[in-house]
N, C-alpha and C positions, 0 to 999 in steps of 0.2 A: 479019706483026707480031702479037705475042701480045696477047690481050685483057687490058686493065687490070682488076684486081680491086680491090675496096674495101680489102682488106688491104694492097695495094701502096701506097696513098696515105694511109692512116689512121695518123698519128702524133699522139697526143693533144694535146701542148702546141701545136704549130703549127696543128693543126686547130682547137682551141678558140679560139686567138687570131684566126685568119682568120674564123671564124664570128662572133665578137664584133665584129670590125672591120666586117664587112659589115652586121651588124644595126644598127650605129650609123650607118654611112654611108647606108643605105637608108631610115632613119627620118626623115621630113620634120619631125616635131615636134622631134626632137633636132637636126637640121640647122638649123632656124630659131631654136633657143634656147628654145623654149617649154618643152620637157622639159629641165630643167637639172640637171646633176649637183650633188648636195648632199653635202658632206664628212661631215656628221653622219649622213646616211642611208646613205652608203657604208660608214661604220664600223659602223652598226647592222646592215646587211644582211650584213656579213661574219661576224657572230657568230650564235649560236643565238637562238632566241626568235621569236615571231610578231608580238607587239604591242610597241610602244615609244612613248616620249614625245619630242616635239621641242619644247623650251621656246623661248620668244621673249619679247622685251620689247615692251610696247605703246608706240606713239608718244607723244611728249610732248603735253600738252594745249595746242594752239596757240590755243584759244579764250579762254584766260585771259590777261588783261592782265598786263604785268610790274609789279613793285613800283616805286613812285615814291619815290625816296630823300628823306630829310628830315634836318634837323640835330638832330632830337630823339633823344638816345641811348636813350631808353626805348622807342622804337618798334622792335620786332624783326621781321625778315623770317621768314616761315614757309616753309620749303622744300616744294616739291611732291614727291610720291612718284613714283618710276619703278616702274610696276607690270609684272608679268610674268604670262604665261599659258602654256598648253601645247597642242600639237596631238598627237593620238594617231594613229599610223600602223600599218598592217598589211602584213606582208611576204607576197609570193606565191611559192610554190614550184611550178614548172611543169616538165613533161616532154613530149617528143614524140619519136617514133621513126619510122624509115623502113626499108623492106626494100631489098635490092639492086635488086629489080625496079622500085621507085619511082624509083631513081636510075640506071637503066640508060642513059638517054639521056646524062646527064652523064658517066658513065663512058666513053662512046664519044667524047667531045670531045677536042680537042687538049690542053687543060689541064684534066684531070678534077678535080684538087684544087681549083682556083679555081671551076670550074663547080659542084661539090657544096657547097663552103663558101658560095658566093654564094647558092645556092638555099636552103640552110638558114638563112643570115643573113636572106634576104628573108622567110622564114616568121616568124622571131622579130621582125623589124622590123614586120611587119604586125600580129602579136599585140600588141606593145607599143603601137602606134598605136591599136588597138582598145581597149586598157585605158585609154589617155589619154582617148579620146573617151567611153567609158563612165563614167569617173570624173567628167568634166566634166558629163555628162548627169545623174549622180546629184546633183551640186552644184546644177544647175538645178532638179531635182525637189524637193530640199530647200528651195531658195530660194522656189519657188512655194508650197510647203506651209507654210513657217514664217517667211519674211521678206518677205512681201507682194510677192514677185516684183520686188524692187528691183534685180535684176541683169538683167532681161529687158525688151526692147521687142518687142511683137508687133503685127503688122498682119494676121495670118492669121485667116481665118474658115472656117467650113464651110458657107457660104451656097450656095443652089442656083444663084444667078445666075452669069453668066460672071465670071471673075477679071479684075479691073481692074489697071491699073498701080499704083494706090495700095496694092495688096495684094502686090505683087512687090518683090523686092530693088531698092534704089535708093540713091543717095548720101544722100538725106534719111533713109532708114530706117537705114542704117549709122551716120550721125551721131547719130541719136536713140538708138541702142543704146549707142554709146560714151559718150553723155552721162550714162548711168546711173552713170558713174564721176566725173562732175563735173570738178573741176580736176585730178583724177588720170588723166584719159583719155589724157594724153600717154604713159603707160607702155605702151599697146597697140601692138603691132608686127606682128601677123599675124591673118589671118582664115581659119578652116577652114570649108569648105562642101561640099555635095553636088555631084556633077558636073553635075546638071541646072541648078543655080544658076550654076555656072561657065560652062556653055555659053550661058546667056542673056546673061551679061555679055560673053562673046566675040562673040556675034552683034551686040551693040551697040558693038563695038570699044572696050570700056571696060577691057580687060585690057592692061596695059603690061608690058614685060619689062626686067629689069635683070640684068646679068651678076653672077655670084657673085664672091667676093673673088679667085679665081684666074682669072676670065674664062673658065671652062670650061662653065658651065651658065647658061642664062637663067632667071631666077626670075620667075614671074608675080606681078604686084602689082595691087591695086585700091585707089584712094584713098590710095596710099602704103603700104598694108598688104601684106605678103607673103601670097600665097594658097596654102593647102594644100587640095588636092582629094582627098576621100576619101569613097567611097560607104558607109562606115560611119556617116557623119553622117546623122541621122534624116530619113526621108521617111515621115511617118506618114499613112496614108490614113484620112480621115474618111468620112462618108457621101457627101459631094459633092466634096471636095477633098483634096489632099495638103498637109500642113503641113511645111515644111522648116525645120530649125534650123541657123543658122550661128553660129559662136562667134568672138568677138574675143579674142585672147590677148595678154598681156604676156610678155616673155622671163622664163623662170623661174617662170611661173604654176603649172607642174606640177613638183614636185621629184622627183628620181630617185636612188635608191640601188641600186647593183649589188652583189649578193652573189657568193660563190664556192661553188657546190655542192661537196660532197666529191668527186664524180665528175662533172665537167661533161659528159663524153661517154664512151661506151664502145661497143665492137663486140661483138655477141653472135652466136654460131653455134648454131642449133638443128638438130642433126643428124637428128632423128627426123621433122621435118615433111615433108610431101609423100611420105609412105610411105618415108622414108629418103633422099629427094632432097636434103633439107636447105635451110636458109635463113639468110642473113646479114642482121643488123639493126644499124643504127647508132642509138644512143640519145643524145639531147641533153637537157640540163637547164638551167633558169634560176632564179635566186633574185633577185627584184627588188622594190623598193618604188616604187610610183607614187603620189604623194601631192599632191593639190591644195593649194597653200599657203593657209593661213587656215582650214583645216577639220580636224575630228577625225573619225576613223572611229568609228561608233557601234554598229550592230547586228552581232553576230557572224554569220559566214556558216555555211552548213550544214556545210561542211568546214573545213579549216584555212585555205584561201585563198579569196578572193572570186572568184566567176565574173564574167563580163561583165555578166550580168543583175543580179547582186547589187551590183556597183559602180554601176550606173545607177539603183538604187532610192533613193527619197527618204529612206529610213531608214538609208542607208549613211553619211551625212555630217551634220555639224552645224557651222555657221559659228561660229568663235570670235574673229574679228576684225571690225572695222567694214567696211562695204561698200567704202569707198574703198581698202582695203588688199588687195582681192582682184583680181588681174589678169585678170579674165574679164568679158565682157559677151555677152549672148545676143540673137539676132535671129531672130524667127519670121515667115516669109512664106509665101505660096502659090505662089511661083515666083521 
């Protein structure tokens, strides 16, 4: 049987479609609805430009009493104004390539096309998840620095003494975190956490599983929230203890716009490398907007696109809506 070559399976359109499909299917934030497709951002990502504005209308003022009618024709009602504002987003242009040697195992499989597109899709799913988490952490950093930490509940300390249950994740702690949203807490649907936190809840038999819509996969839940386990979630070592950050999310808390790079993928042959032995490389590109709803991007990055570290910086974001309209809440614990 002849050895399968990358050139045998690489046909750009089906290859790109398969990678995109795998990247979406393997992204837990997309599958849970936290990372929600936004028509306006999709349109913006499809055209040129790095920065853009996403306008929105502010909610009506429900604290104001209604007018009480009278039979006096001289008494005129004064209408309230519907005010608008804007969020500023930034597009990220990304690239990653692999050599045939990187993909040699996949090329030897029974279905090398699916094996390779799944592997590349998994890479991009992981990168997008990291960008979602980093953006949320930038929101937290901005919230602590500029909004009196009104989105965070923390029971973590760096004390020398042994960690107590009062400093670990619990139902009470999660409920206190969701209460930062007040009567809007019902919008929360999922919680992202580090595997250490997840393992603790497993040991206590507090994780329950529900089948997905097709009955194919069991989804872990805690207190009714879908659980997303990702070790990109912060585990910050202090002098004495580690502080773990878990995040409660609403569906659509992170808006997503997918662009179309001019050349989403291409194959390159470098004949001169290896002293003439040559090398084949597959290139892939993504153009995406990952934007936490209710915030504007503020500080310009060093390059055109924000790195993970830049997304997580307090200076990256500024909240432009009231706290109750942001579908995120943060919990910090020592375990």
